[in-house]
FIGURO-795450 format. One record per residue (C-alpha): residue in one letter; x negated, y negated, z negated. Coordinates in steps of 0.5 Angstrom, whole numbers, plus 500, padded with zeros to 3 digits. Example, Ala and Ser with C-alpha at 12.3 -4.5 7.8 and 13.67 -1.06 7.14 Angstrom:
<nodes>
+---+-----+-----+-----+
: r :  px :  py :  pz :
+---+-----+-----+-----+
: a : 475 : 509 : 484 :
: s : 473 : 502 : 486 :
+---+-----+-----+-----+
</nodes>
This chain:
<nodes>
+---+-----+-----+-----+
: r :  px :  py :  pz :
+---+-----+-----+-----+
: m : 839 : 350 : 598 :
: s : 845 : 355 : 598 :
: k : 845 : 362 : 595 :
: l : 843 : 367 : 600 :
: k : 847 : 373 : 596 :
: y : 853 : 372 : 592 :
: i : 858 : 377 : 589 :
: l : 864 : 379 : 594 :
: p : 870 : 379 : 590 :
: k : 875 : 385 : 590 :
: k : 882 : 384 : 590 :
: s : 884 : 391 : 588 :
: a : 891 : 390 : 591 :
: r : 893 : 385 : 586 :
: d : 898 : 379 : 587 :
: s : 897 : 372 : 585 :
: q : 899 : 374 : 578 :
: g : 894 : 380 : 578 :
: h : 899 : 385 : 578 :
: v : 898 : 391 : 582 :
: s : 902 : 391 : 588 :
: v : 899 : 397 : 592 :
: r : 897 : 403 : 588 :
: h : 890 : 407 : 589 :
: q : 886 : 401 : 591 :
: g : 881 : 400 : 585 :
: g : 874 : 402 : 584 :
: r : 868 : 401 : 588 :
: v : 861 : 399 : 587 :
: k : 860 : 392 : 586 :
: r : 857 : 389 : 592 :
: f : 854 : 382 : 594 :
: l : 855 : 378 : 600 :
: r : 849 : 376 : 604 :
: d : 850 : 369 : 608 :
: i : 848 : 371 : 615 :
: d : 845 : 365 : 619 :
: f : 849 : 366 : 626 :
: k : 848 : 359 : 628 :
: r : 840 : 359 : 628 :
: d : 840 : 352 : 628 :
: k : 833 : 351 : 625 :
: k : 830 : 349 : 632 :
: d : 823 : 349 : 633 :
: i : 821 : 351 : 626 :
: p : 817 : 358 : 626 :
: a : 819 : 363 : 620 :
: k : 816 : 369 : 618 :
: v : 820 : 376 : 617 :
: v : 819 : 377 : 609 :
: e : 823 : 384 : 609 :
: i : 828 : 388 : 613 :
: e : 834 : 390 : 608 :
: y : 840 : 394 : 608 :
: d : 847 : 390 : 607 :
: p : 852 : 394 : 604 :
: n : 858 : 390 : 608 :
: r : 855 : 391 : 615 :
: n : 853 : 397 : 619 :
: a : 847 : 393 : 622 :
: r : 840 : 391 : 618 :
: i : 838 : 384 : 616 :
: a : 832 : 381 : 616 :
: l : 830 : 375 : 610 :
: l : 826 : 370 : 614 :
: n : 822 : 364 : 610 :
: y : 821 : 358 : 614 :
: e : 815 : 354 : 614 :
: d : 819 : 348 : 611 :
: g : 820 : 353 : 605 :
: e : 828 : 355 : 606 :
: k : 830 : 362 : 606 :
: r : 835 : 365 : 611 :
: y : 838 : 372 : 613 :
: i : 839 : 374 : 620 :
: l : 841 : 380 : 624 :
: a : 835 : 384 : 625 :
: p : 833 : 387 : 632 :
: f : 829 : 393 : 634 :
: g : 822 : 392 : 634 :
: l : 822 : 386 : 629 :
: k : 817 : 388 : 624 :
: e : 815 : 385 : 617 :
: g : 810 : 379 : 617 :
: a : 813 : 377 : 625 :
: k : 813 : 370 : 627 :
: i : 820 : 368 : 630 :
: v : 823 : 362 : 632 :
: a : 829 : 359 : 635 :
: s : 827 : 354 : 641 :
: e : 828 : 352 : 648 :
: k : 821 : 354 : 649 :
: a : 821 : 360 : 645 :
: s : 818 : 367 : 648 :
: i : 822 : 373 : 650 :
: e : 821 : 377 : 644 :
: p : 825 : 381 : 639 :
: g : 829 : 376 : 634 :
: n : 827 : 369 : 638 :
: s : 833 : 365 : 639 :
: l : 834 : 361 : 646 :
: p : 839 : 358 : 651 :
: l : 842 : 364 : 655 :
: s : 839 : 360 : 661 :
: k : 832 : 361 : 659 :
: i : 832 : 368 : 658 :
: i : 830 : 372 : 664 :
: p : 835 : 377 : 667 :
: g : 835 : 384 : 665 :
: t : 833 : 382 : 658 :
: p : 838 : 385 : 652 :
: v : 841 : 380 : 647 :
: h : 845 : 380 : 641 :
: n : 849 : 374 : 637 :
: l : 852 : 371 : 643 :
: e : 855 : 364 : 642 :
: i : 862 : 363 : 646 :
: t : 862 : 356 : 645 :
: p : 856 : 352 : 645 :
: g : 854 : 350 : 638 :
: k : 859 : 354 : 634 :
: g : 854 : 360 : 632 :
: g : 854 : 367 : 634 :
: q : 861 : 370 : 635 :
: m : 859 : 376 : 640 :
: v : 855 : 383 : 640 :
: k : 853 : 383 : 632 :
: s : 855 : 390 : 631 :
: a : 849 : 395 : 630 :
: g : 846 : 398 : 636 :
: s : 849 : 394 : 641 :
: a : 846 : 389 : 646 :
: a : 849 : 385 : 652 :
: v : 844 : 385 : 658 :
: i : 843 : 378 : 662 :
: q : 845 : 379 : 669 :
: g : 843 : 373 : 672 :
: t : 846 : 366 : 673 :
: e : 851 : 363 : 677 :
: g : 851 : 355 : 678 :
: k : 852 : 353 : 671 :
: f : 854 : 359 : 668 :
: t : 850 : 366 : 666 :
: l : 852 : 372 : 667 :
: i : 852 : 377 : 662 :
: k : 854 : 385 : 662 :
: l : 857 : 386 : 655 :
: p : 857 : 393 : 651 :
: s : 864 : 394 : 653 :
: g : 862 : 394 : 661 :
: e : 865 : 387 : 662 :
: i : 861 : 382 : 666 :
: r : 863 : 375 : 663 :
: r : 860 : 368 : 664 :
: f : 857 : 364 : 659 :
: s : 855 : 357 : 659 :
: e : 848 : 356 : 660 :
: n : 848 : 351 : 654 :
: t : 850 : 357 : 649 :
: w : 845 : 361 : 645 :
: g : 843 : 368 : 644 :
: t : 838 : 372 : 640 :
: v : 833 : 377 : 644 :
: g : 834 : 384 : 642 :
: q : 838 : 390 : 640 :
: v : 841 : 390 : 633 :
: r : 838 : 394 : 629 :
: n : 842 : 400 : 625 :
: m : 836 : 404 : 621 :
+---+-----+-----+-----+
</nodes>
């Protein structure tokens, strides 16, 4: 099991020898980097939301999950996700906030976040606080999604997304 939190090193504008290369860059509160699970690769294993946490390195809230096999992971917390809720990444999952599904299995009009661009690579789009993309429909082997920018983009039906809008409070 890997660590979920580790110290985020601050370079403080120093070069490889440790000399100050840019002035006025020192000092700040020590921050811990939380390892967020953007892949959601534990398929068909239910997880319980232990708590919703603040992360100083991002503008979105994160949720600590405890899987039934004992592993713990962080994910981006969507609106409507409460402590004690059960979520799952599965092709047969229900359309509820926090569940991760293939885009072809999500009904049109549903807000989604943490979208994969390439199947299996993990979430790369729509991860900022308050953002959500909306499923528009299907077109052959593609799913049409309206991104927060207003662009309608085609994604492969095999890529995954997480249901809900990213939480920011």
